[in-house]
Every structure is written in structure tokens, then in C-alpha cells.
DSSP file (Angstrom, degrees, kcal/mol; ACC not computed):
  #  RESIDUE AA STRUCTURE BP1 BP2  ACC     N-H-->O    O-->H-N    N-H-->O    O-->H-N    TCO  KAPPA ALPHA  PHI   PSI    X-CA   Y-CA   Z-CA
    1    1 A M              0   0    0      0, 0.0     2,-0.4     0, 0.0    49,-0.2   0.000 360.0 360.0 360.0 136.8    0.0    0.0    0.0
    2    2 A E  E     -A   49   0A   0     47,-2.9    47,-2.9     2,-0.0     2,-0.5  -0.925 360.0-155.5-110.1 134.5    1.2    3.5   -0.9
    3    3 A I  E     +A   48   0A   0     -2,-0.4     2,-0.3    45,-0.2    45,-0.2  -0.955  26.2 162.3-108.1 124.8    0.2    6.6    1.1
    4    4 A R  E     -A   47   0A   0     43,-2.6    43,-3.1    -2,-0.5     2,-0.2  -0.869  36.1-101.0-134.8 168.3    0.4    9.8   -0.9
    5    5 A T  E     -A   46   0A   0     -2,-0.3    41,-0.2    41,-0.2    33,-0.0  -0.551  47.8 -84.9 -91.1 159.3   -1.0   13.3   -0.7
    6    6 A Y        -     0   0    0     39,-1.9     2,-0.3    -2,-0.2    37,-0.2  -0.266  44.8-162.7 -58.6 141.2   -3.9   14.7   -2.7
    7    7 A R    >   -     0   0    0     -3,-0.1     3,-2.2     0, 0.0     4,-0.2  -0.944  33.1 -89.6-126.3 150.8   -3.1   16.0   -6.2
    8    8 A D  T 3  S+     0   0    0     -2,-0.3    23,-0.0     1,-0.3     0, 0.0  -0.377 117.4  37.3 -53.9 130.9   -5.1   18.3   -8.4
    9    9 A G  T 3  S+     0   0    0     22,-0.1     4,-0.4    -2,-0.0    -1,-0.3   0.277  87.5  98.4 103.8  -8.9   -7.3   16.0  -10.5
   10   10 A D    <>  +     0   0    0     -3,-2.2     4,-2.7     1,-0.2     5,-0.2   0.579  56.2  94.0 -82.3 -10.1   -8.0   13.6   -7.7
   11   11 A G  H  > S+     0   0    0      1,-0.2     4,-2.8     2,-0.2     5,-0.2   0.892  83.4  43.1 -55.1 -54.8  -11.4   15.1   -6.9
   12   12 A D  H  > S+     0   0    0      1,-0.2     4,-2.3    -3,-0.2    -1,-0.2   0.923 117.1  47.7 -60.4 -44.7  -13.8   13.0   -9.0
   13   13 A R  H  > S+     0   0    0     -4,-0.4     4,-2.1     1,-0.2    -1,-0.2   0.902 113.2  48.6 -62.5 -41.7  -12.1    9.8   -8.0
   14   14 A L  H  X S+     0   0    0     -4,-2.7     4,-2.8     2,-0.2    -2,-0.2   0.913 110.8  49.0 -68.0 -43.3  -12.1   10.7   -4.3
   15   15 A R  H  X S+     0   0    0     -4,-2.8     4,-2.4    -5,-0.2    -2,-0.2   0.908 111.4  50.3 -63.2 -41.2  -15.8   11.7   -4.3
   16   16 A T  H  X S+     0   0    0     -4,-2.3     4,-2.0    -5,-0.2    -1,-0.2   0.914 111.6  49.2 -61.0 -42.7  -16.7    8.5   -6.0
   17   17 A F  H  X S+     0   0    0     -4,-2.1     4,-1.5     2,-0.2    -2,-0.2   0.934 109.7  50.9 -61.2 -48.1  -14.6    6.6   -3.4
   18   18 A W  H  X>S+     0   0    0     -4,-2.8     5,-2.9     1,-0.2     4,-0.6   0.918 109.1  50.6 -58.8 -44.3  -16.3    8.5   -0.5
   19   19 A L  H ><5S+     0   0    0     -4,-2.4     3,-1.1     1,-0.2    -1,-0.2   0.906 108.7  51.9 -60.5 -41.2  -19.8    7.6   -1.8
   20   20 A A  H 3<5S+     0   0    0     -4,-2.0    56,-0.3     1,-0.3    -1,-0.2   0.787 110.4  50.1 -64.8 -26.6  -18.8    4.0   -2.1
   21   21 A C  H 3<5S-     0   0    0     -4,-1.5    -1,-0.3    -3,-0.4    -2,-0.2   0.510 122.1-106.4 -88.2  -6.0  -17.6    4.1    1.6
   22   22 A G  T <<5S+     0   0    0     -3,-1.1     2,-0.5    -4,-0.6    -3,-0.2   0.580  71.5 144.1  90.2  10.2  -20.8    5.7    2.8
   23   23 A V      < -     0   0    0     -5,-2.9    -1,-0.3    -6,-0.2     2,-0.3  -0.723  48.5-129.6 -84.2 127.8  -19.3    9.2    3.3
   24   24 A K        -     0   0    0     -2,-0.5     2,-0.4    -3,-0.1    -5,-0.0  -0.587  19.4-120.2 -77.2 135.4  -21.8   11.9    2.4
   25   25 A I        -     0   0    0     -2,-0.3    -1,-0.1   -10,-0.0     3,-0.1  -0.636  40.6-174.1 -75.9 130.0  -20.5   14.6    0.0
   26   26 A R    >   -     0   0    0     -2,-0.4     3,-2.1     1,-0.1     4,-0.1  -0.702  35.9 -67.1-121.9 168.2  -20.7   17.9    1.8
   27   27 A P  T 3  S+     0   0    0      0, 0.0    -1,-0.1     0, 0.0     0, 0.0  -0.342 122.5  33.5 -55.1 137.2  -20.1   21.6    1.0
   28   28 A G  T 3  S+     0   0    0     -3,-0.1     9,-0.2     8,-0.0     8,-0.1   0.312  88.9 100.6  95.4  -7.3  -16.4   22.1    0.3
   29   29 A D    <   +     0   0    0     -3,-2.1   -14,-0.1     4,-0.1     2,-0.0   0.380  57.5 102.6 -90.6   4.6  -15.9   18.6   -1.2
   30   30 A D  S  > S-     0   0    0     -4,-0.1     4,-2.6     1,-0.1     5,-0.2  -0.292  94.1 -94.7 -76.8 172.4  -16.0   20.0   -4.7
   31   31 A D  H  > S+     0   0    0      1,-0.2     4,-2.3     2,-0.2     5,-0.2   0.905 125.0  49.3 -57.3 -45.3  -12.7   20.4   -6.7
   32   32 A A  H  > S+     0   0    0      1,-0.2     4,-2.2     2,-0.2    -1,-0.2   0.915 112.5  48.0 -62.6 -42.7  -12.3   24.1   -5.7
   33   33 A G  H  > S+     0   0    0      1,-0.2     4,-2.5     2,-0.2    -1,-0.2   0.900 111.5  49.5 -64.9 -41.2  -12.9   23.3   -2.0
   34   34 A L  H  X S+     0   0    0     -4,-2.6     4,-2.5     2,-0.2    -1,-0.2   0.883 110.8  50.1 -66.2 -38.0  -10.4   20.4   -2.0
   35   35 A L  H  X S+     0   0    0     -4,-2.3     4,-2.2    -5,-0.2    -2,-0.2   0.897 111.2  48.7 -67.5 -39.2   -7.7   22.5   -3.7
   36   36 A R  H  X S+     0   0    0     -4,-2.2     4,-2.0     2,-0.2    -2,-0.2   0.929 112.2  49.2 -62.7 -44.3   -8.2   25.3   -1.1
   37   37 A F  H  X S+     0   0    0     -4,-2.5     4,-1.7     1,-0.2    -2,-0.2   0.917 111.2  49.2 -61.6 -44.0   -8.0   22.7    1.7
   38   38 A A  H  < S+     0   0    0     -4,-2.5    -1,-0.2     1,-0.2    -2,-0.2   0.879 109.6  52.0 -63.7 -38.8   -4.8   21.2    0.2
   39   39 A A  H  < S+     0   0    0     -4,-2.2    -1,-0.2     1,-0.2    -2,-0.2   0.865 114.5  42.3 -66.3 -35.6   -3.2   24.6   -0.1
   40   40 A R  H  < S+     0   0    0     -4,-2.0    -1,-0.2     1,-0.2    -2,-0.2   0.720 125.1  35.5 -81.5 -22.0   -4.0   25.4    3.6
   41   41 A N  S >< S-     0   0    0     -4,-1.7     3,-2.0    -5,-0.2    -1,-0.2  -0.478  79.2-171.5-131.5  60.4   -3.0   22.0    4.8
   42   42 A P  T 3  S+     0   0    0      0, 0.0    -3,-0.1     0, 0.0    -4,-0.0  -0.273  75.7  11.5 -58.9 139.4    0.0   20.8    2.7
   43   43 A E  T 3  S+     0   0    0    -37,-0.2    51,-0.1     2,-0.1    -5,-0.1   0.557 106.2  94.7  72.0  10.6    0.9   17.1    3.3
   44   44 A L    <   +     0   0    0     -3,-2.0    16,-3.0    -6,-0.2     2,-0.7   0.262  58.5  83.0-117.2  12.0   -2.3   16.5    5.3
   45   45 A M  E     - B   0  59A   0     14,-0.2   -39,-1.9    -4,-0.2     2,-0.4  -0.888  67.7-170.3-113.5  99.0   -4.7   15.1    2.7
   46   46 A L  E     -AB   5  58A   0     12,-3.2    12,-2.1    -2,-0.7     2,-0.4  -0.739  14.4-173.3-102.0 135.4   -3.7   11.5    2.5
   47   47 A L  E     -AB   4  57A   0    -43,-3.1   -43,-2.6    -2,-0.4     2,-0.5  -0.986  12.9-149.7-121.9 133.7   -4.8    8.9    0.0
   48   48 A A  E     -AB   3  56A   0      8,-2.9     7,-3.0    -2,-0.4     8,-1.4  -0.909  19.5-176.6-104.1 126.8   -4.0    5.2    0.3
   49   49 A E  E     -AB   2  54A   0    -47,-2.9   -47,-2.9    -2,-0.5     2,-0.4  -0.932  11.9-176.4-124.7 147.3   -3.7    3.3   -2.9
   50   50 A E  E >  S- B   0  53A   0      3,-2.6     3,-2.1    -2,-0.4    -2,-0.0  -0.962  75.9 -14.3-143.7 123.6   -3.0   -0.4   -3.6
   51   51 A D  T 3  S-     0   0    0     -2,-0.4     3,-0.1     1,-0.3    -1,-0.0   0.865 129.5 -52.5  51.7  40.5   -2.5   -1.8   -7.1
   52   52 A G  T 3  S+     0   0    0      1,-0.2     2,-0.4     0, 0.0    -1,-0.3   0.467 115.8 115.3  79.3   1.3   -3.9    1.4   -8.6
   53   53 A H  E <   -B   50   0A   0     -3,-2.1    -3,-2.6     2,-0.0     2,-0.5  -0.854  69.3-122.2-107.6 140.2   -7.0    1.4   -6.5
   54   54 A L  E     +B   49   0A   0     -2,-0.4    -5,-0.2    -5,-0.2     3,-0.1  -0.681  37.9 164.3 -75.8 123.4   -8.0    3.9   -3.9
   55   55 A V  E     +     0   0A   0     -7,-3.0    20,-1.5    -2,-0.5     2,-0.3   0.524  57.7   9.3-119.1 -12.3   -8.5    2.0   -0.6
   56   56 A G  E     -BC  48  74A   0     -8,-1.4    -8,-2.9    18,-0.2     2,-0.3  -0.994  51.9-166.8-164.4 159.5   -8.5    4.8    2.0
   57   57 A S  E     +BC  47  73A   0     16,-2.3    16,-2.1    -2,-0.3     2,-0.3  -0.989   4.9 178.3-147.7 154.6   -8.5    8.5    2.7
   58   58 A A  E     -B   46   0A   0    -12,-2.1   -12,-3.2    -2,-0.3     2,-0.5  -0.866  11.0-160.8-156.8 124.4   -7.8   10.8    5.6
   59   59 A L  E     -BC  45  70A   0     11,-2.8    11,-2.9    -2,-0.3     2,-0.4  -0.905   9.5-164.2-107.8 134.3   -8.0   14.6    5.5
   60   60 A G  E     - C   0  69A   0    -16,-3.0     2,-0.4    -2,-0.5     9,-0.2  -0.964   4.9-166.6-121.8 135.2   -6.3   16.7    8.2
   61   61 A G  E     - C   0  68A   0      7,-2.7     7,-2.8    -2,-0.4     2,-0.5  -0.970   1.9-170.3-119.3 135.1   -6.8   20.3    9.0
   62   62 A W  E     + C   0  67A   0     -2,-0.4     5,-0.2     5,-0.2    41,-0.0  -0.983  11.3 176.6-128.0 119.5   -4.4   22.3   11.3
   63   63 A D        -     0   0    0      3,-2.0     4,-0.1    -2,-0.5    -1,-0.1   0.333  60.1 -98.2-104.0   6.4   -5.4   25.8   12.4
   64   64 A G  S    S+     0   0    0      2,-0.3     3,-0.1     1,-0.1    -2,-0.0   0.198 118.1  47.9  95.9 -15.9   -2.4   26.4   14.6
   65   65 A R  S    S+     0   0    0      1,-0.5     2,-0.3    35,-0.1    37,-0.3   0.684 118.3  10.6-116.6 -50.0   -4.3   25.5   17.8
   66   66 A R        -     0   0    0     34,-0.1    -3,-2.0    35,-0.1    -1,-0.5  -0.924  64.5-132.3-133.8 155.3   -6.1   22.2   17.1
   67   67 A G  E     -Cd  62 103A   0     35,-2.8    37,-2.5    -2,-0.3     2,-0.4  -0.809  18.3-157.4-105.6 152.9   -6.0   19.6   14.4
   68   68 A W  E     -Cd  61 104A   0     -7,-2.8    -7,-2.7    -2,-0.3     2,-0.4  -0.977   5.7-148.4-129.6 143.0   -9.1   18.1   12.8
   69   69 A L  E     +Cd  60 105A   0     35,-2.3    37,-0.6    -2,-0.4     2,-0.3  -0.926  20.6 179.5-109.4 136.1   -9.6   14.8   11.0
   70   70 A Y  E     +C   59   0A   0    -11,-2.9   -11,-2.8    -2,-0.4     3,-0.1  -0.966  56.3   3.1-133.5 149.3  -12.1   14.6    8.1
   71   71 A H  E     +     0   0A   0     -2,-0.3     2,-0.9     1,-0.2    -1,-0.1   0.822  64.2 175.6  47.6  45.0  -13.3   11.9    5.8
   72   72 A V  E     +     0   0A   0    -14,-0.2     2,-0.4   -13,-0.1   -14,-0.2  -0.744  22.1 160.6 -76.9 112.9  -11.2    9.1    7.3
   73   73 A A  E     -C   57   0A   0    -16,-2.1   -16,-2.3    -2,-0.9     2,-0.4  -0.989  33.0-169.0-143.5 144.7  -12.6    6.3    5.1
   74   74 A V  E     -C   56   0A   0     -2,-0.4   -18,-0.2   -18,-0.2     5,-0.1  -0.999  40.8-102.5-131.3 134.4  -11.7    2.8    4.0
   75   75 A H    >>  -     0   0    0    -20,-1.5     3,-2.2    -2,-0.4     4,-0.5  -0.263  31.4-120.6 -56.1 139.6  -13.5    1.0    1.3
   76   76 A R  G >4 S+     0   0    0    -56,-0.3     3,-0.8     1,-0.3    -1,-0.1   0.825 112.9  53.9 -53.2 -36.2  -16.0   -1.6    2.7
   77   77 A D  G 34 S+     0   0    0      1,-0.2    -1,-0.3     0, 0.0    -2,-0.1   0.617 111.1  46.6 -74.8 -11.4  -14.2   -4.4    0.9
   78   78 A E  G X4 S+     0   0    0     -3,-2.2     3,-0.5   -23,-0.1     5,-0.4   0.355  84.2 121.7-112.5   3.6  -10.8   -3.4    2.4
   79   79 A R  T <<  +     0   0    0     -3,-0.8    -3,-0.0    -4,-0.5    -4,-0.0  -0.213  60.7  36.8 -70.3 160.7  -11.7   -3.0    6.0
   80   80 A R  T 3  S+     0   0    0      1,-0.0    -1,-0.2     0, 0.0    -2,-0.0   0.719  88.4 100.0  71.5  25.1  -10.1   -4.9    8.9
   81   81 A R  S <  S-     0   0    0     -3,-0.5    -2,-0.1     0, 0.0    -1,-0.0   0.331 100.3-103.6-116.0   2.1   -6.7   -4.8    7.2
   82   82 A G  S  > S+     0   0    0     -4,-0.0     4,-2.3     3,-0.0     5,-0.2   0.544  83.9 125.7  88.9   7.7   -5.2   -1.9    9.2
   83   83 A I  H  > S+     0   0    0     -5,-0.4     4,-2.5     2,-0.2     5,-0.2   0.950  76.8  43.5 -65.8 -49.0   -5.6    0.7    6.4
   84   84 A G  H  > S+     0   0    0      1,-0.2     4,-2.6     2,-0.2     5,-0.2   0.922 114.2  50.7 -61.7 -44.4   -7.5    3.1    8.6
   85   85 A R  H  > S+     0   0    0      1,-0.2     4,-2.4     2,-0.2    -1,-0.2   0.899 111.4  49.0 -59.6 -42.1   -5.2    2.6   11.5
   86   86 A T  H  X S+     0   0    0     -4,-2.3     4,-2.2     2,-0.2    -2,-0.2   0.917 111.6  48.5 -65.4 -44.5   -2.2    3.2    9.3
   87   87 A L  H  X S+     0   0    0     -4,-2.5     4,-2.4     2,-0.2    -2,-0.2   0.918 113.2  47.1 -62.2 -43.9   -3.7    6.4    7.8
   88   88 A V  H  X S+     0   0    0     -4,-2.6     4,-2.9     2,-0.2     5,-0.2   0.911 110.9  51.5 -66.5 -41.7   -4.6    7.8   11.2
   89   89 A A  H  X S+     0   0    0     -4,-2.4     4,-2.2    -5,-0.2    -1,-0.2   0.908 111.6  47.7 -60.7 -41.8   -1.1    6.9   12.6
   90   90 A E  H  X S+     0   0    0     -4,-2.2     4,-2.4     2,-0.2    -1,-0.2   0.902 112.4  49.1 -66.2 -40.6    0.5    8.8    9.7
   91   91 A M  H  X S+     0   0    0     -4,-2.4     4,-2.7     2,-0.2    -2,-0.2   0.924 110.5  50.3 -64.7 -43.5   -1.8   11.7   10.2
   92   92 A E  H  X S+     0   0    0     -4,-2.9     4,-2.7     2,-0.2    -2,-0.2   0.908 110.3  51.0 -60.1 -41.8   -1.0   11.8   13.9
   93   93 A R  H  X S+     0   0    0     -4,-2.2     4,-2.0     1,-0.2    -2,-0.2   0.936 112.1  45.8 -60.6 -47.1    2.7   11.7   13.1
   94   94 A R  H  X S+     0   0    0     -4,-2.4     4,-1.1     1,-0.2    -2,-0.2   0.887 112.8  50.4 -65.5 -38.7    2.4   14.6   10.7
   95   95 A M  H  X>S+     0   0    0     -4,-2.7     5,-2.4     1,-0.2     4,-0.7   0.913 108.0  52.8 -66.0 -42.3    0.3   16.7   13.1
   96   96 A R  H ><5S+     0   0    0     -4,-2.7     3,-1.3     1,-0.2    -1,-0.2   0.911 105.2  55.6 -58.7 -41.2    2.8   16.1   15.9
   97   97 A E  H 3<5S+     0   0    0     -4,-2.0    -1,-0.2     1,-0.3    -2,-0.2   0.816 106.0  51.7 -61.0 -30.3    5.5   17.4   13.6
   98   98 A L  H 3<5S-     0   0    0     -4,-1.1    -1,-0.3    -3,-0.5    -2,-0.2   0.592 123.8-105.9 -80.4 -11.4    3.5   20.6   13.1
   99   99 A G  T <<5 +     0   0    0     -3,-1.3    -3,-0.2    -4,-0.7    -2,-0.1   0.604  60.3 164.4  96.1  13.7    3.2   21.0   16.9
  100  100 A C      < -     0   0    0     -5,-2.4    -1,-0.3     1,-0.1   -34,-0.1  -0.504  19.6-171.1 -69.2 123.3   -0.5   20.0   17.1
  101  101 A P        +     0   0    0      0, 0.0     2,-0.3     0, 0.0    -1,-0.1   0.681  67.3  19.8 -89.2 -17.5   -1.4   19.2   20.7
  102  102 A K        -     0   0    0    -37,-0.3   -35,-2.8    -7,-0.1     2,-0.4  -0.990  61.2-148.3-155.6 139.2   -4.9   17.7   20.1
  103  103 A L  E     -d   67   0A   0     -2,-0.3     2,-0.3   -37,-0.2   -35,-0.2  -0.916  16.3-170.3-109.7 138.0   -6.9   16.2   17.3
  104  104 A N  E     +d   68   0A   0    -37,-2.5   -35,-2.3    -2,-0.4     2,-0.3  -0.851   7.7 171.1-119.2 157.8  -10.6   16.5   17.0
  105  105 A L  E     -d   69   0A   0     -2,-0.3     2,-0.5   -37,-0.2   -35,-0.1  -0.973  27.6-123.4-157.0 165.6  -13.1   14.7   14.7
  106  106 A I        -     0   0    0    -37,-0.6     2,-0.5    -2,-0.3    -2,-0.0  -0.969  20.1-174.0-116.5 128.9  -16.8   14.3   14.2
  107  107 A A        -     0   0    0     -2,-0.5     2,-0.1     8,-0.0    -2,-0.0  -0.991  31.9-116.7-118.4 129.6  -18.5   10.9   14.1
  108  108 A W    >   -     0   0    0     -2,-0.5     3,-2.4     1,-0.1     7,-0.2  -0.399  24.0-121.8 -66.6 140.7  -22.1   10.8   13.2
  109  109 A D  T 3  S+     0   0    0      1,-0.3    -1,-0.1    -2,-0.1     3,-0.0   0.618 109.9  53.4 -64.9 -13.1  -24.2    9.5   16.1
  110  110 A D  T 3  S+     0   0    0      1,-0.1     2,-1.0     2,-0.0    -1,-0.3   0.390  86.3  89.8 -98.8   3.6  -25.7    6.7   14.1
  111  111 A N    <>  +     0   0    0     -3,-2.4     4,-1.9     1,-0.2    -1,-0.1  -0.650  42.4 162.3-102.6  77.7  -22.3    5.4   13.0
  112  112 A T  H  > S+     0   0    0     -2,-1.0     4,-2.4     1,-0.2     5,-0.2   0.814  73.3  61.5 -66.2 -29.9  -21.4    2.9   15.7
  113  113 A Y  H  > S+     0   0    0     -3,-0.2     4,-2.1     2,-0.2    -1,-0.2   0.944 106.7  45.1 -59.3 -47.9  -18.8    1.3   13.5
  114  114 A A  H  > S+     0   0    0      1,-0.2     4,-2.7     2,-0.2     5,-0.2   0.904 110.9  53.6 -63.8 -41.5  -16.8    4.6   13.4
  115  115 A M  H  X S+     0   0    0     -4,-1.9     4,-2.4     1,-0.2    -1,-0.2   0.917 109.4  47.7 -61.9 -42.7  -17.2    5.1   17.1
  116  116 A R  H  X S+     0   0    0     -4,-2.4     4,-2.2     2,-0.2    -1,-0.2   0.901 111.3  52.3 -63.5 -39.9  -15.8    1.7   17.9
  117  117 A F  H  X S+     0   0    0     -4,-2.1     4,-1.0    -5,-0.2    -2,-0.2   0.953 112.1  44.2 -59.6 -51.5  -12.9    2.4   15.5
  118  118 A W  H ><>S+     0   0    0     -4,-2.7     5,-2.4     1,-0.2     3,-0.5   0.901 113.0  50.7 -64.2 -41.1  -12.0    5.7   17.1
  119  119 A E  H ><5S+     0   0    0     -4,-2.4     3,-1.5     1,-0.2    -1,-0.2   0.880 105.8  56.2 -64.4 -37.0  -12.3    4.4   20.6
  120  120 A A  H 3<5S+     0   0    0     -4,-2.2    -1,-0.2     1,-0.3    -2,-0.2   0.766 105.6  53.2 -64.7 -24.6  -10.0    1.4   19.7
  121  121 A L  T <<5S-     0   0    0     -4,-1.0    -1,-0.3    -3,-0.5    -2,-0.2   0.366 127.6 -98.5 -91.6   4.3   -7.4    4.0   18.6
  122  122 A G  T < 5S+     0   0    0     -3,-1.5     2,-0.2     1,-0.3    -3,-0.2   0.531  76.9 139.4  94.3   6.2   -7.6    5.8   22.0
  123  123 A Y      < -     0   0    0     -5,-2.4     2,-0.3    -6,-0.2    -1,-0.3  -0.579  38.0-149.5 -81.4 148.6   -9.9    8.7   21.0
  124  124 A R        -     0   0    0     -2,-0.2     2,-0.4     0, 0.0    -5,-0.0  -0.879  18.8-108.0-119.8 151.9  -12.6    9.6   23.5
  125  125 A R        -     0   0    0     -2,-0.3     2,-0.2     2,-0.0   -10,-0.0  -0.646  35.4-145.4 -78.2 127.6  -16.0   11.0   23.1
  126  126 A E        -     0   0    0     -2,-0.4     2,-1.1     1,-0.0    -1,-0.0  -0.536  17.0-120.4 -89.6 158.6  -16.2   14.7   24.2
  127  127 A K  S    S+     0   0    0     -2,-0.2     2,-0.3     2,-0.0    -1,-0.0  -0.534  71.0 119.5 -97.7  66.4  -19.2   16.2   25.8
  128  128 A T        -     0   0    0     -2,-1.1     2,-0.4     2,-0.0    -2,-0.0  -0.805  55.3-137.7-124.5 165.8  -19.8   18.8   23.1
  129  129 A V        -     0   0    0     -2,-0.3     2,-0.4     2,-0.0    -2,-0.0  -0.995  20.7-133.9-124.5 131.9  -22.6   19.7   20.7
  130  130 A E        -     0   0    0     -2,-0.4     2,-0.4     2,-0.0   -24,-0.0  -0.688  19.1-169.6 -87.0 136.6  -21.8   20.6   17.2
  131  131 A Y        +     0   0    0     -2,-0.4     2,-0.3     2,-0.0    -2,-0.0  -0.933   9.1 178.6-118.6 148.4  -23.5   23.7   15.6
  132  132 A A        -     0   0    0     -2,-0.4     2,-0.3     2,-0.0    -2,-0.0  -0.991  16.2-174.8-149.1 154.4  -23.3   24.4   11.9
  133  133 A K        -     0   0    0     -2,-0.3     2,-0.4     0, 0.0    -2,-0.0  -0.923  23.4-135.0-150.0 123.0  -24.6   27.0    9.4
  134  134 A E              0   0    0     -2,-0.3    -2,-0.0     1,-0.1     0, 0.0  -0.648 360.0 360.0 -79.4 135.4  -24.1   26.8    5.6
  135  135 A L              0   0    0     -2,-0.4    -1,-0.1     0, 0.0     0, 0.0   0.397 360.0 360.0-101.3 360.0  -23.0   30.1    4.2
């Protein structure tokens, strides 16, 4: 398996992959949004490929105070092989190098699979409520 960073032109392939993994496409997941994200977070948009196939993704955002993980996904046919664990470990390593003291992420409350995954990696559920507004 090769882990590489996002490149211009990966957008369609990545969105197709996310949909196959059950990840909902959200505002900012279009090509322009992904390129902006990559420019602000160089080396923090990771894609895992194997034999020319996309098998995993993890997007990391660093604002100088906290780090965020987005769209950590592994194709359903490739799960339980350590791909997600490998991507998260690499992201944590890169975030530590930047000086990031804490990583946050959002798991949807109906995704018990994701919650078990994060808890197995040592993440804990915070007592917060998310608010959002589309602009």
C-alpha cells in the first residue's frame, strides 16, 4: 500500500470513493474546496492506494491550535486490514511534527462502526454539541 498526498485532478475519483464508503459529500468537497483545503494543509490530505485502486483516505486540517480529521474512510471491501489505523497513525505523526497538541473529529451519532474504530485508537467522546450553518 502506498500513502500519498492529494493532487489536483483527484477530486472526482475521491468523491466516488467516499460515496462507495458511505461518506456523504458535503459543501467544500468540490474540486475548488479540496484544492483550497490542500493549499492550507499541505501534506495533510492522505490517500491510500493499492494496485492502482484507492482504498483509503484521511484529510487533516491544522489551524495552529487544534487539528481536525475529516473523511477518514476505508472501502468496505478493504476494512479490517489496518488501512484506517495506518492512515490515522501517519496523520497523527504529521500533526505532531507541526506542533499539534490535540486532534478532533466528528463521528455521526448513528455510525457505531466509526465510534468503535475511534475508541480502539484511543480517542474519547467529548461532551460537546456541534453547531453548523451553511453560508
